[in-house]
C-alpha positions in Angstrom: 42.0 -7.7 -6.3 39.0 -6.7 -4.3 37.1 -3.7 -5.7 35.5 -1.2 -3.5 33.0 1.5 -4.4 32.9 5.0 -2.8 30.0 7.2 -2.0 31.2 9.6 -4.8 30.9 6.8 -7.3 27.4 5.9 -6.0 26.3 9.5 -6.4 27.9 9.7 -9.8 26.0 6.6 -11.0 22.7 8.1 -9.6 23.4 11.4 -11.2 24.2 9.8 -14.5 21.0 7.8 -14.6 18.8 10.4 -12.8 16.4 10.7 -15.7 15.8 7.0 -15.7 15.2 7.0 -12.0 12.8 9.9 -12.1 11.0 8.5 -15.1 10.4 5.2 -13.4 9.3 6.8 -10.2 6.8 9.2 -11.9 5.6 6.4 -14.2 4.9 4.1 -11.2 3.1 6.8 -9.4 0.9 7.6 -12.4 0.1 3.9 -13.0 -0.8 3.4 -9.4 -3.1 6.4 -9.4 -4.8 5.3 -12.6 -5.4 1.8 -11.3 -6.7 3.1 -7.9 -9.1 5.5 -9.6 -10.4 3.6 -12.6 -9.6 -0.2 -12.1 -10.0 -1.0 -8.4 -13.6 -1.1 -7.1 -14.2 1.2 -4.1 -15.5 -0.5 -1.0 -17.5 1.0 1.9 -17.8 -0.1 5.5 -20.8 0.0 7.8 -20.8 -1.0 11.4 -23.5 -2.1 13.9 -22.9 -2.4 17.6 -24.5 -4.6 20.2 -23.8 -5.1 23.9 -23.6 -8.3 25.8 -25.4 -7.6 29.0 -27.5 -10.1 30.9 -31.0 -8.9 31.7 -31.9 -8.7 35.4 -35.3 -9.8 36.6 -35.0 -7.6 39.7 -34.5 -3.9 38.7 -32.8 -3.2 42.0 -30.3 -6.0 41.5 -26.7 -5.0 40.7 -24.3 -6.8 38.5 -21.3 -8.4 40.1 -17.9 -9.0 38.7 -18.5 -12.6 37.8 -21.5 -11.7 35.6 -19.5 -9.1 33.7 -16.5 -11.5 33.3 -18.9 -14.2 32.0 -20.4 -11.8 29.5 -16.9 -10.8 28.2 -15.9 -14.5 27.8 -19.1 -15.2 25.9 -18.1 -12.6 23.3 -15.6 -15.0 21.7 -18.3 -17.5 21.4 -20.7 -15.0 20.0 -18.1 -13.9 17.4 -17.9 -17.5 16.1 -21.7 -17.8 16.1 -22.2 -14.6 14.1 -19.8 -15.9 11.4 -21.5 -19.4 11.3 -23.6 -20.7 8.4 -26.6 -20.8 10.9 -26.7 -17.0 11.0 -25.3 -16.1 7.6 -27.6 -18.5 5.6 -30.6 -16.8 7.3 -29.2 -13.4 6.3 -28.7 -14.5 2.7 -32.2 -15.9 2.5 -33.9 -12.9 4.1 -32.0 -10.3 1.9 -32.0 -12.5 -1.2 -28.3 -12.1 -1.6 -26.4 -13.7 -4.5 -23.6 -14.6 -2.1 -22.3 -17.8 -0.6 -21.5 -18.1 3.1 -17.8 -17.9 2.4 -18.2 -14.7 0.4 -20.3 -13.1 3.1 -17.8 -14.1 5.7 -15.1 -12.3 3.7 -17.1 -9.2 3.9 -17.7 -9.5 7.6 -15.5 -8.5 10.5 -16.5 -9.0 14.2 -14.4 -7.4 16.8 -14.6 -6.2 20.4 -12.2 -4.0 22.3 -10.3 -5.7 25.1 -12.3 -6.2 28.3 -15.4 -4.7 26.7 -18.9 -6.0 26.4 -19.5 -4.1 23.2 -19.2 -6.0 19.9 -18.7 -4.3 16.5 -20.1 -6.0 13.4 -18.6 -4.4 10.3 -19.5 -5.2 6.8 -17.6 -4.2 3.7 -19.4 -3.9 0.3 -19.1 -1.8 -2.9 -22.6 -0.5 -2.2 -22.7 1.6 1.1 -26.5 1.0 1.4 -26.1 -2.7 1.1 -23.2 -2.8 3.6 -25.6 -1.0 6.1 -28.4 -3.4 5.4 -26.3 -6.5 5.8 -24.7 -5.3 9.0 -28.1 -4.6 10.6 -29.6 -7.8 9.4 -26.8 -9.9 10.8 -27.1 -8.4 14.2 -30.9 -8.7 14.1 -30.8 -12.4 13.1 -28.1 -13.1 15.7 -30.2 -11.4 18.4 -33.2 -13.7 17.5 -31.1 -16.9 17.3 -28.8 -16.6 20.3 -31.6 -17.3 22.9 -32.3 -20.6 21.1 -28.6 -21.5 20.6 -27.3 -20.4 24.0 -30.4 -20.3 26.2 -29.5 -16.8 27.2 -31.0 -13.4 26.5 -28.2 -10.9 26.9 -27.8 -9.2 23.6 -29.0 -5.7 23.1 -28.5 -3.5 20.0 -26.5 -0.5 21.0 -26.0 1.3 17.8 -27.5 0.2 14.4 -25.5 0.8 11.2 -26.3 4.0 9.4 -25.2 5.1 5.9 -23.8 8.7 6.0 -25.0 11.3 3.5 -21.6 11.3 1.7 -20.0 7.9 2.3 -16.3 7.7 1.6 -14.7 4.4 0.6 -12.3 2.7 2.9 -10.4 1.1 0.0 -8.5 1.4 -2.1 -6.3 3.9 -0.2 -5.1 6.1 -3.1 -2.6 8.0 -1.1 -1.0 4.9 0.3 -0.9 3.1 -3.1 0.8 6.1 -4.8 3.3 6.4 -1.9 4.2 2.7 -2.2 4.5 3.0 -6.0 6.9 6.0 -5.6 9.1 4.0 -3.3 9.1 0.9 -5.5 9.6 2.9 -8.6 12.6 4.7 -7.1 14.1 1.4 -5.8 13.7 -0.2 -9.3 15.2 2.9 -10.9 18.2 2.9 -8.7 18.6 -0.8 -9.1 18.5 -0.5 -12.9 20.9 2.4 -12.8 23.6 0.3 -11.1 22.8 -2.7 -13.3 23.3 -0.7 -16.4 26.5 0.7 -15.0 27.7 -2.8 -14.1 27.0 -4.1 -17.7 28.6 -1.1 -19.3 32.2 -2.4 -20.1 33.3 0.5 -22.3 36.4 2.4 -21.3 35.8 6.1 -20.9 38.6 7.4 -18.6 42.2 6.6 -17.7 41.0 5.2 -14.4 39.0 2.6 -16.3 42.2 1.5 -18.0 44.1 1.1 -14.7 41.2 -0.8 -13.1 40.3 -3.1 -16.0 43.8 -3.7 -17.6 45.9 -3.2 -14.4 48.5 -1.2 -16.3 49.7 2.4 -15.8 48.6 5.2 -18.1 51.7 6.7 -19.9 50.0 9.5 -21.8 46.7 11.0 -23.0 46.0 12.1 -26.6 43.5 14.9 -26.4 40.8 15.3 -29.0 41.0 18.7 -30.9 38.1 20.0 -32.9 38.5 22.1 -36.1 37.0 25.0 -34.1 39.8 24.8 -31.6 42.4 24.9 -34.4 40.8 27.9 -36.2 40.5 29.8 -33.0 44.2 29.4 -32.0 46.4 31.9 -33.8 49.6 29.9 -33.0 48.3 26.7 -34.3 46.8 28.4 -37.4 49.2 31.1 -38.5 48.0 33.7 -40.9 49.6 34.7 -44.2 51.8 37.4 -42.7 53.3 35.0 -40.2 54.0 32.5 -42.9 55.8 35.1 -45.0 58.0 36.1 -42.0 59.0 32.5 -41.6 59.9 32.2 -45.3 56.9 30.1 -46.1 
């Protein structure tokens, strides 16, 4: 016989295990907040911008569409050059960094908006001052090396990286981490509530007898406490009543 579960039964299970669900949800949120505040290392970002724009010998000459398109297409090549060991090894040597090229690549992000000649070089580091220093040094080294590598001189620094007076970390995102922990804690709590209910095979009501044993209930024996007997004058007759009955 196929068993079905109603919405009322679902709500009853959740209500019955509500303390467990709330405890797991609050506990997950607190653990996430503590880890985000005291365990995870905050990271800061600093970005430097440069523009790809071929210099013109004649100041009266105008750019044409083909020149702009060529500069935009070169940006993909420039992005790979910036992340290459040729550039990053020079940056590591000049700044005396205790990093490998792979570690520096993991800190580096090079991006350009669609159809734009502007390139953003973003560096992430636990030290905001170091992030700014690395970002500016990468762009400076690239600007010096690109004429040698590409035989072009079309890179101009648009906006150097600057460390704000009160830098704020970009990671970890404490609010997002706590929100995710609340959702996961609630899901685990609900799952455990239904698991415990499924593993609970004790018979508590007459409906449990009908479902588990597939037999009808003929009668119910109620439980009577001593207080119920003492408070009932009919069930506990006094001395006068007993004398009237010949007791």
